[in-house]
C-alpha positions, 0 to 999 in steps of 0.5 A: 056782688061782693064776696067776703072770705070767713074774717070779713076781707072782701075776696072779690067784687063782680060789677053787672052793668046792663048793656049799652046799645039794646037789641031794638038799638043794634036794629036801627043801627045796623037799618040805617047802615043798610040804608046809607049802603044804598044811597050815593055818597057824592049827592045822597041820592039813591045810589041806583037812580044815580048810577042807571044807564044813561038811556034807560034811566031817569033824566035829572035836572040841575039848579042853582041855589045861592046859600046867602049865609056862606056868602055873606061869611064870604063876604066878611071873610074877604073883607077881614084880610085888610085885618091883622093875622085874619086866620086867627079870627072864629066864624059864627053865622047868625040870623038878624031875626 
């Protein structure tokens, strides 16, 4: 909105913008924050389970798998140590398919 004086000179200008976040957006962000507060910062499971009593809480099984993409990357990085200034290399991992 622009306001002019009697001579036609601009004396005031007001810009009105839509809010960046709607009430729904803020509600969703609050819900996400609340949900994340229930999670263990180490493993992402429910904090209530992770910190439960050892004798009365759930039992946990551990399995080990290997990230093949990271394994391939690390192998290439180790092989590149003979290249001049390997620290300057940029790395990317892609699949063959």
